[in-house]
C-alpha positions as CSV (number, residue, x, y, z in Angstrom):
1,X,0.0,0.0,0.0
2,X,1.3,3.4,-1.0
3,X,1.6,5.5,2.2
4,X,1.8,9.2,2.8
5,X,5.1,10.5,4.1
6,X,3.3,13.4,5.9
7,X,-0.2,12.9,7.3
8,X,-2.2,15.9,8.5
9,X,-5.4,15.5,10.6
10,X,-8.3,17.9,11.5
11,X,-9.6,16.1,14.6
12,X,-13.2,17.2,14.5
13,X,-16.4,16.2,16.3
14,X,-15.2,15.7,19.9
15,X,-17.9,18.0,21.3
16,X,-20.7,16.6,19.2
17,X,-19.6,13.0,20.1
18,X,-20.0,13.9,23.8
19,X,-23.3,15.8,23.4
20,X,-25.0,12.9,21.6
21,X,-24.1,10.8,24.6
22,X,-25.4,13.2,27.2
23,X,-21.8,14.0,28.3
24,X,-20.1,17.4,28.8
25,X,-18.2,18.5,25.7
26,X,-14.9,18.1,27.4
27,X,-15.5,14.4,27.7
28,X,-15.1,14.2,23.9
29,X,-11.8,16.0,24.1
30,X,-10.5,13.4,26.7
31,X,-11.6,10.6,24.4
32,X,-10.1,12.4,21.4
33,X,-6.6,12.3,23.1
34,X,-6.8,8.5,23.2
35,X,-7.5,8.4,19.5
36,X,-4.5,10.7,18.9
37,X,-2.3,8.3,20.8
38,X,-3.5,5.4,18.8
39,X,-3.0,7.3,15.6
40,X,0.7,8.0,16.5
41,X,1.2,4.4,17.4
42,X,-0.1,3.2,14.1
43,X,1.9,5.8,12.2
44,X,5.1,4.6,13.9
45,X,4.4,1.0,13.0
46,X,3.7,2.0,9.3
47,X,6.8,4.3,9.1
48,X,4.9,7.5,8.4
49,X,7.6,10.1,9.1
50,X,5.5,13.3,9.8
51,X,2.2,13.8,11.5
52,X,0.5,17.2,12.0
53,X,-2.5,17.5,14.2
54,X,-4.9,20.5,14.3
55,X,-5.5,20.9,18.0
56,X,-6.7,24.6,18.5
57,X,-7.4,27.2,15.8
58,X,-7.2,31.0,16.0
59,X,-11.0,30.9,15.6
60,X,-11.5,28.5,18.5
61,X,-11.2,31.5,20.9
62,X,-14.9,32.0,20.1
63,X,-15.7,29.0,22.2
64,X,-16.8,29.2,25.9
65,X,-13.7,30.2,27.9
66,X,-14.3,27.2,30.2
67,X,-13.9,24.8,27.3
68,X,-10.8,26.7,26.1
69,X,-9.2,26.5,29.5
70,X,-10.0,22.8,29.8
71,X,-8.3,22.2,26.4
72,X,-5.2,24.0,27.4
73,X,-5.1,22.2,30.7
74,X,-5.6,18.8,29.0
75,X,-2.7,19.6,26.7
76,X,-0.5,20.7,29.6
77,X,-1.2,17.4,31.5
78,X,-0.5,15.4,28.4
79,X,2.9,17.0,27.8
80,X,3.9,16.6,31.4
81,X,2.8,12.9,31.5
82,X,4.0,11.8,28.1
83,X,6.9,13.9,26.8
84,X,9.5,11.4,28.0
85,X,7.5,8.5,26.6
86,X,7.3,10.1,23.2
87,X,11.1,10.6,23.2
88,X,11.7,7.0,24.0
89,X,9.5,6.0,21.1
90,X,11.5,8.2,18.8
91,X,8.9,11.0,18.4
92,X,10.1,14.6,18.1
93,X,7.4,17.1,19.1
94,X,7.0,20.5,17.5
95,X,4.4,23.2,17.8
96,X,3.2,25.7,15.3
97,X,0.9,28.8,15.7
98,X,0.9,31.8,18.0
99,X,2.6,31.8,21.4
100,X,1.5,35.2,22.7
101,X,-2.0,34.2,23.7
102,X,-1.7,30.8,25.3
103,X,-1.1,30.3,29.1
104,X,2.5,31.1,30.1
105,X,2.8,27.7,31.8
106,X,1.9,25.9,28.6
107,X,4.2,28.1,26.5
108,X,7.1,27.2,28.9
109,X,6.3,23.5,28.5
110,X,6.2,23.8,24.8
111,X,9.6,25.5,24.6
112,X,11.1,22.8,26.8
113,X,9.7,20.0,24.7
114,X,10.9,21.5,21.5
115,X,14.4,21.8,22.8
116,X,14.7,18.1,23.2
117,X,14.9,15.3,20.6
118,X,15.3,11.5,20.7
119,X,18.6,10.0,19.7
120,X,17.0,8.7,16.5
121,X,13.9,10.5,15.2
122,X,11.3,8.0,13.8
123,X,8.4,10.4,13.6
124,X,8.0,14.2,13.8
125,X,4.8,15.2,15.5
126,X,3.6,18.8,14.9
127,X,0.8,20.2,17.0
128,X,-1.0,23.2,15.6
129,X,-2.0,25.3,18.6
130,X,-3.7,28.7,18.3
131,X,-3.0,28.2,14.7
132,X,-4.6,29.8,11.5
133,X,-3.3,29.5,8.0
134,X,-4.0,33.2,7.2
135,X,-2.4,34.3,10.4
136,X,0.7,32.1,9.6
137,X,1.1,33.8,6.2
138,X,0.8,37.2,7.7
139,X,3.3,36.5,10.4
140,X,5.7,35.1,7.7
141,X,5.4,38.2,5.5
142,X,6.1,40.5,8.5
143,X,9.2,38.5,9.3
144,X,10.3,38.9,5.7
145,X,9.7,42.6,5.7
146,X,11.7,43.0,9.0
147,X,14.6,41.1,7.4
148,X,14.8,43.7,4.6
149,X,13.9,41.6,1.6
150,X,13.2,43.6,-1.6
151,X,11.2,40.8,-3.2
152,X,9.7,37.4,-2.2
153,X,9.6,34.1,-3.9
154,X,8.0,30.8,-2.8
155,X,11.2,29.6,-1.3
156,X,11.7,32.7,0.9
157,X,8.1,32.6,2.0
158,X,8.3,28.9,3.0
159,X,11.5,29.5,5.0
160,X,9.7,32.0,7.2
161,X,6.6,29.9,7.8
162,X,5.9,27.6,10.7
163,X,6.8,24.3,8.8
164,X,9.9,25.3,6.9
165,X,11.6,21.9,7.0
166,X,8.7,19.4,6.8
167,X,7.5,18.4,3.4
168,X,3.9,19.4,2.5
169,X,1.3,16.9,3.7
170,X,0.5,14.1,1.3
171,X,-2.8,13.4,2.9
172,X,-5.2,15.4,5.0
173,X,-7.9,13.6,7.0
174,X,-10.9,15.5,8.4
175,X,-13.4,13.8,10.6
176,X,-17.1,14.5,11.6
177,X,-18.5,15.2,8.1
178,X,-17.2,18.7,7.6
179,X,-15.8,19.2,4.1
180,X,-13.6,22.3,4.4
181,X,-10.1,23.3,5.4
182,X,-11.0,25.6,8.2
183,X,-7.9,27.8,7.8
184,X,-5.5,24.9,8.2
185,X,-2.1,24.9,6.5
186,X,-3.5,26.9,3.6
187,X,0.0,27.3,2.0
188,X,1.1,23.7,2.5
189,X,-2.1,21.9,1.3
190,X,-1.9,23.1,-2.3
191,X,-1.5,19.6,-3.7
192,X,-2.5,17.5,-0.7
193,X,-5.0,14.7,-1.1
194,X,-8.1,15.3,0.9
195,X,-10.1,12.6,2.8
196,X,-13.4,13.4,4.6
197,X,-15.3,11.0,6.8
198,X,-18.5,11.4,8.8
199,X,-16.9,9.5,11.7
200,X,-16.4,11.7,14.8
201,X,-12.8,11.9,15.9
202,X,-13.4,9.9,19.2
203,X,-14.7,7.0,17.0
204,X,-11.8,7.2,14.5
205,X,-10.2,3.8,15.1
206,X,-7.3,2.0,13.5
207,X,-9.8,0.6,11.0
208,X,-11.0,4.1,10.0
209,X,-7.3,5.1,9.6
210,X,-6.7,2.2,7.2
211,X,-9.8,3.1,5.2
212,X,-8.3,6.6,4.6
213,X,-4.8,5.1,3.8
214,X,-6.3,2.6,1.3
215,X,-8.2,5.4,-0.4
216,X,-5.0,7.5,-0.6
217,X,-3.2,4.5,-2.0
218,X,-5.6,4.4,-5.0
219,X,-5.1,8.0,-6.0
220,X,-2.8,9.1,-8.8
221,X,-1.0,12.3,-7.8
222,X,0.0,14.3,-10.9
223,X,0.8,17.8,-9.4
224,X,-0.5,19.5,-12.5
225,X,1.1,17.1,-14.9
226,X,-0.7,14.9,-17.5
227,X,-2.1,11.6,-16.5
228,X,0.3,8.7,-17.3
229,X,-0.9,6.4,-20.0
């Protein structure tokens, strides 16, 4: 089976999953963390080199502050409890997005995690936190302007964006039936294969992952070229 080198995931539907079960929305986020762990485990087994997860967008600040604070607290606890485990597994953790609006305690943890790496990197995990594609492009342009560039090409823009070294995602999976990008990696998804499923993220099992990978494996990626005869 042809596999993506870089898999990106919009993990949608946690709140709806919980509400349909009469549970508080945060219960869906707790369950969603379990699915993320299972996803990373499968990607390690398969040899997928890069995984990028959309955890919190620049637009998610519109949600109730109690839910936002719970999400940040959940991420903090996960980092504290699992950062060493990830290193032992060969997973290097990176974060993209803004740093000026998240809690200082979380920002400090993120900086500490990013400064460490396993002896042999098997998978690079990128967590998009307080991230928006348009915001990323604007931040990159401002960096370029401050550097004194007189003109900008694609290479220069890429070098100043949040994912300068990782290849563009080969496959994007979005759960919960929504069929849009929601301001995620707008620059990087230009030729990414898109896979949408109605399954809520907390129900996105190993079997669901393999459905997406099998679909990806059937597609012919031409990047603007003519179909091979």
